C-alpha positions in Angstrom: 36.7 -8.4 0.4 37.9 -11.2 2.6 39.5 -10.6 6.1 41.4 -12.9 8.4 39.7 -10.8 11.4 37.9 -12.6 13.9 34.7 -10.3 13.4 34.1 -7.4 11.1 35.3 -3.8 12.3 32.9 -1.4 13.7 32.6 1.2 16.4 34.1 0.9 19.8 32.1 0.2 22.8 32.6 3.8 24.1 30.4 5.0 21.0 27.4 3.1 22.4 25.5 6.3 23.7 26.1 8.0 20.3 24.9 5.1 18.5 21.9 4.5 20.5 21.1 8.4 19.9 21.4 8.1 16.1 19.3 4.7 16.2 16.4 6.9 17.6 16.9 10.1 15.7 18.8 9.5 12.4 18.9 5.9 11.4 20.0 6.7 7.8 23.0 8.6 9.2 24.0 5.4 11.5 24.2 3.4 8.6 25.7 5.7 6.2 28.3 6.8 8.4 29.5 3.2 9.8 29.6 1.9 6.2 31.7 4.9 5.0 34.2 4.5 8.0 34.4 0.9 8.3 33.9 -0.6 5.0 31.4 -3.3 3.5 31.1 -5.4 6.5 30.4 -3.7 9.7 29.6 -5.1 13.1 27.8 -2.4 15.3 27.5 -3.4 19.0 24.3 -1.6 20.7 23.8 -2.7 24.1 23.2 -6.5 24.0 22.6 -6.4 20.3 25.2 -7.3 17.7 24.0 -5.6 14.3 26.0 -7.0 11.3 25.9 -4.7 8.3 26.8 -5.9 4.9 27.2 -3.5 2.2 28.3 -5.0 -1.0 26.4 -6.6 -3.8 28.2 -9.9 -3.3 27.1 -9.8 0.3 23.7 -9.0 -0.4 23.4 -11.9 -2.8 24.5 -14.3 -0.1 22.1 -13.3 2.4 19.0 -12.6 0.1 19.5 -15.0 -2.5 22.1 -17.8 -1.9 21.7 -18.7 1.5 18.1 -17.0 2.0 16.9 -20.3 3.7 19.2 -19.3 6.7 18.0 -15.8 7.3 14.4 -14.9 8.6 12.8 -11.7 8.9 14.5 -9.4 11.5 14.4 -6.1 13.1 11.5 -3.9 12.6 9.4 -6.4 10.5 9.6 -8.6 13.5 7.9 -5.9 15.8 5.4 -5.0 12.9 4.0 -8.6 13.1 2.1 -7.4 16.1 -0.2 -5.4 13.8 0.3 -7.2 10.4 0.0 -10.8 11.8 1.2 -13.5 9.7 0.7 -11.7 6.2 3.2 -12.1 3.4 5.3 -9.4 4.6 6.1 -11.0 8.0 5.3 -14.8 7.7 7.9 -17.4 7.3 8.6 -21.1 6.1 5.7 -23.0 4.5 3.1 -20.5 5.4 5.0 -17.9 3.5 5.6 -20.2 0.5 1.8 -21.0 0.5 0.8 -17.4 0.5 3.5 -16.3 -2.2 2.1 -19.0 -4.5 -1.5 -18.0 -4.0 -1.0 -14.3 -4.3 1.5 -14.0 -7.0 -0.6 -15.1 -10.0 -2.8 -11.9 -9.3 0.0 -9.6 -9.5 1.9 -10.9 -12.7 2.5 -8.7 -15.4 -0.1 -9.9 -17.7 -2.9 -9.4 -15.3 -1.8 -6.1 -14.1 -1.5 -4.9 -17.9 -4.9 -5.9 -18.5 -6.1 -3.8 -15.6 -3.9 -0.8 -16.5 -6.8 1.5 -17.1 -7.8 1.5 -13.4 -4.1 3.0 -12.7 -4.5 5.4 -15.5 -7.9 6.6 -14.3 -6.4 7.1 -10.7 -3.5 9.2 -12.2 -5.7 11.2 -14.2 -8.1 11.8 -11.1 -5.0 12.8 -9.0 -4.1 15.3 -11.8 -7.5 16.8 -11.8 -7.6 17.2 -7.9 -4.4 19.0 -8.1 -5.4 21.0 -11.0 -8.4 22.2 -9.1 -5.8 23.7 -6.5 -4.1 26.1 -9.0 -4.0 29.6 -7.8 -5.0 28.5 -4.2 -2.7 27.6 -1.1 -0.3 24.6 -0.8 -1.4 21.0 -1.1 0.1 18.1 0.7 1.2 16.0 -2.4 2.2 13.4 -0.2 -1.2 12.8 1.0 -2.5 13.1 -2.6 -0.5 10.4 -3.8 -1.3 8.3 -1.1 -5.0 8.7 -2.1 -4.1 7.7 -5.6 -2.2 4.5 -4.3 -5.1 3.5 -2.0 -7.5 4.1 -4.8 -5.7 1.8 -7.1 -5.5 -0.9 -4.2 -9.1 -0.6 -3.5 -10.3 -0.9 -7.4 -7.7 -3.1 -8.9 -6.8 -5.6 -6.2 -9.4 -5.7 -3.2 -12.6 -4.5 -5.2 -13.5 -2.6 -2.1 -14.1 1.0 -0.9 -11.2 1.5 1.6 -12.5 4.8 2.9 -10.6 8.0 3.2 -7.0 7.4 2.4 -5.8 9.9 5.3 -7.6 7.6 7.7 -5.8 4.7 6.6 -2.4 6.3 6.5 -2.9 7.7 10.1 -3.5 4.0 11.3 -0.4 2.7 9.4 1.7 5.6 10.8 0.7 4.7 14.4 1.6 1.0 13.8 4.9 1.9 12.1 5.8 4.3 15.0 5.3 1.8 17.4 7.1 -0.9 15.5 10.3 1.3 15.1 10.1 2.6 18.9 10.2 -1.3 20.1 12.9 -2.0 17.4 15.0 0.9 18.6 14.4 0.5 22.2 15.5 -3.4 21.6 11.9 -4.5 23.1 13.2 -3.4 26.5 10.1 -1.5 27.3 7.1 -3.9 28.1 4.4 -3.9 25.5 1.7 -3.9 28.2 2.7 -0.4 29.4 -0.2 2.1 28.8 2.1 4.4 27.1 0.6 7.0 24.6 2.4 5.2 21.7 1.0 1.8 22.6 -2.6 3.2 23.1 -2.5 4.7 19.5 -0.9 1.4 18.2 -3.9 -0.7 19.8 -6.6 1.7 18.5 -4.9 1.5 14.9 -4.6 -2.3 15.0 -8.3 -2.6 16.0 -9.4 -0.2 13.3 -7.3 -2.0 10.6 -8.6 -5.3 11.8 -12.3 -4.0 11.5 -11.7 -2.8 8.0 -9.7 -5.9 6.8 -12.2 -8.2 8.2 -15.1 -6.1 6.5 -13.3 -6.6 3.2 -13.0 -10.4 3.8 -16.6 -10.7 4.7 -17.9 -8.5 1.6 -16.0 -10.1 -1.2 -14.5 -13.2 -2.6 -12.8 -12.4 -5.8 -9.8 -10.6 -7.2 -6.6 -10.8 -5.0 -8.7 -11.6 -2.0 -9.9 -15.0 -3.3 -6.2 -16.0 -4.0 -5.4 -15.0 -0.2 -8.4 -16.9 1.2 -7.0 -19.8 -0.8 -3.6 -19.4 0.5 -4.8 -19.1 4.1 -7.0 -22.4 3.8 -10.1 -20.6 4.3 -8.9 -19.1 7.7 -10.5 -15.7 8.2 -8.1 -14.5 10.6 -5.4 -15.5 8.2 -7.1 -13.7 5.2 -7.5 -10.7 7.5 -3.8 -10.7 7.9 -3.2 -10.8 4.2 -5.5 -7.9 3.6 -3.9 -5.8 6.3 -0.5 -6.7 4.6 -1.7 -5.7 1.1 -3.3 -2.4 2.6 0.5 -1.4 3.9 2.5 -2.9 1.1 0.2 -1.9 -1.6 0.1 1.7 -1.1 2.9 3.0 1.0 6.1 2.3 -0.8 4.6 3.5 -4.1 3.3 6.8 -2.4 6.6 7.3 -0.9 8.4 7.0 -4.5 5.8 9.3 -5.9 6.6 12.0 -3.2 10.0 11.8 -3.6 10.0 12.0 -7.4 7.9 15.0 -7.5 10.3 16.8 -4.9 13.3 15.7 -6.9 11.6 17.1 -10.3 11.1 20.6 -8.5 14.8 20.5 -7.6 16.0 19.4 -11.1 13.6 21.6 -13.6 15.9 20.3 -16.4 14.8 16.7 -15.6 11.2 17.7 -15.3 11.4 19.4 -18.9 12.5 16.2 -20.2 9.8 14.0 -18.5 7.4 16.7 -19.7 8.4 16.5 -23.3 8.4 12.7 -23.3 5.0 12.5 -21.8 3.7 15.0 -24.4 5.3 12.8 -27.3 4.2 9.6 -26.2 1.0 10.3 -24.6 -0.6 13.4 -26.4 -3.4 14.5 -24.3 -4.8 11.0 -23.5 -4.2 8.8 -20.4 -1.4 6.0 -20.4 -2.1 2.5 -21.4 -0.2 -0.5 -20.6 2.1 -0.4 -23.8 3.1 3.0 -22.6 5.2 1.8 -19.6 7.9 0.7 -22.0 7.7 3.8 -24.1 8.1 6.2 -21.1 11.8 5.2 -21.0 13.2 8.4 -19.5 10.4 8.8 -17.1 10.9 5.2 -15.9 14.8 6.1 -15.6 13.7 9.0 -13.3 11.5 6.9 -11.1 14.4 4.4 -10.9 17.0 7.1 -10.0 14.5 8.4 -7.1 14.4 4.8 -5.9 18.2 4.6 -5.8 18.5 7.6 -3.7 15.5 7.0 -1.5 14.5 3.5 -1.9 11.0 3.0 -0.3 12.2 -0.2 1.5 15.5 1.3 2.9 16.5 -1.6 5.2 16.2 -5.4 4.6 16.5 -6.8 8.1 17.3 -10.6 8.8 18.2 -12.8 11.5 20.8 -15.9 11.2 19.1 -18.9 11.9 22.5 -20.9 11.9 26.0 -19.7 12.0 27.3 -18.4 8.9 30.3 -16.8 7.1 30.1 -13.6 4.7 33.1 -12.1 3.2 35.2 -14.3 5.2 33.7 -13.0 8.5 31.8 -15.3 11.0 28.2 -14.5 11.6 27.0 -16.2 14.7 23.5 -17.9 14.9 20.9 -15.4 16.1 22.7 -12.4 14.8 20.6 -9.5 13.5 22.0 -9.2 9.8 21.0 -6.1 7.6 21.3 -5.2 4.1 20.6 -1.5 3.5 19.6 -0.3 0.1 20.0 3.3 1.1 23.7 2.6 1.7 24.3 0.0 -1.0 22.7 2.5 -3.5 25.3 5.1 -2.7 28.3 2.8 -2.6 31.1 4.5 -4.8 32.5 1.5 -6.4 29.4 1.1 -8.3 27.8 4.5 -8.4 29.9 7.4 -9.6 29.2 10.7 -7.7 26.6 8.8 -5.7 24.8 11.8 -4.2 24.2 13.5 -7.7 20.7 12.8 -9.0 21.2 11.6 -12.6 18.6 9.4 -14.2 20.6 8.8 -17.3 22.8 6.5 -15.2 20.0 3.8 -15.9 20.5 4.2 -19.7 21.2 0.6 -20.9 24.7 1.6 -22.1 25.7 2.8 -18.6 23.9 0.1 -16.6 25.4 -2.8 -18.4 28.3 -3.4 -16.3 26.7 -2.9 -12.9 26.5 -5.8 -10.6 22.9 -7.0 -10.3 22.7 -6.8 -6.5 23.9 -3.3 -6.4 20.4 -2.0 -6.9 17.6 -3.4 -4.8 14.6 -1.3 -4.8 12.4 -4.3 -4.6 14.7 -6.7 -2.5 16.1 -10.0 -3.9 15.7 -13.6 -3.9 12.8 -15.5 -3.1 11.2 -12.4 -1.3 11.6 -10.0 -4.2 8.4 -7.7 -4.1 5.7 -9.5 -5.5 4.1 -6.2 -6.5 6.9 -4.6 -8.5 5.3 -4.2 -11.7 2.2 -2.6 -10.3 4.4 -0.2 -8.3 6.3 0.9 -11.3 3.1 1.4 -13.4 1.6 3.5 -10.7 4.7 5.6 -10.4 5.6 6.1 -14.2 2.0 6.8 -14.9 1.4 9.3 -12.4 4.7 11.2 -13.0 4.1 11.3 -16.7 0.4 12.8 -16.2 1.3 15.1 -13.7 4.5 16.6 -15.4 2.4 16.9 -18.6 -0.3 18.8 -17.0 1.1 20.6 -14.0 4.1 22.3 -12.4 4.6 21.5 -8.8 6.9 23.4 -6.7 8.1 22.6 -2.9 6.9 25.4 -0.7 9.9 27.7 0.2 11.6 26.7 3.5 10.2 23.2 3.6 13.0 21.0 4.3 12.8 17.5 2.6 14.0 15.3 5.5 13.9 11.6 4.7 12.1 9.6 7.8 13.4 5.9 7.9 10.4 4.0 9.2 9.3 0.6 7.8 9.4 2.8 4.3 11.5 5.8 3.4 8.9 8.6 3.6 9.3 12.5 3.6 9.0 13.7 7.2 6.2 16.1 7.8 4.5 15.6 4.3 5.1 17.4 0.9 3.5 20.9 0.7 3.6 22.1 -2.9 2.2 24.9 -4.8 0.3 24.1 -8.2 0.7 25.9 -11.5 -0.3 24.9 -15.0 2.2 23.2 -17.2 
């Protein structure tokens, strides 16, 4: 894995126009093709940018764990800070450490398990909404699972009515669209220009700030109390924390649920095993906290979906000081990325990597796999603080939906991954609903 070369291999300068096109239109293909062609360490020169892609568990461990203090948040998230402010997702240094310490207790497994009934109730309500559409036209399941995850967020964490989930999702779409536009244009277009995307972004940011401010003003318990404490009583900082929770608390889990229902439609044999497990473990009741560890196969299905379609598909960093990774020098200020989407398809660690195979997460098959070959929740100090809640939401919803219903993607609808801040299905997920 080491090299005597001065710098990692990568596409030649003449490839820049094609790289720019892919950066705009197909970021997943850009990462996948360069990793496949040039190996585990790649230097991608795009205009003035030097992007270093490291696609090996050892390299991911170095950037995210061993030398994490030398790497701050990078491309994409840096641009999202204009809307998210200095919340937990985008903050750095001592502020981030204080925020993490304040919020982490509210998301510990014991506390989430004590409120598992909220997650189960929202999963049951999701199934009832979809059951009401049996015999009717297609329903956008991506929108419905977003409604569920927003419901969990509002009831369990923020103790607030967040309004229609579609409105919240629309605001965050505008924020993500602009953040990614600024990232792929290398911030060459001034943010003050009155472009349509900029106008949508500013309107969405204002709406999110109003909603977050109302949540801050109306309640002082639950996770928000921890956020306020972490902000030292500063209302603007608490508002940033709420906006971050609004995004991170619903979008990644909704993405995973959408992809899971799509994959179960593609693989009816897997769906039947999930259905049988749900019937055996749950009967006709809603899940409880203890069922999370009893729905083993369902959990494996969710993990396999997050392998192929990790909700956080890119972990961008910027090197603070010069470093060396895998024998290659990394200059100070370099954009460094670890890409779970490509790492989860590395053929050295994932045989037949494009095949959907939940059984690869059985304990006997996973035992020899390197820890950092699988990063759906990141790694190191910035490991996702909401991991347990996200898994509970996904497993509970998948089990209840498979037990009660059969969902089928509308014929002709292509499942195209859209790499924004999260990895979502482009154009939603229209599905028909039938009884189980």
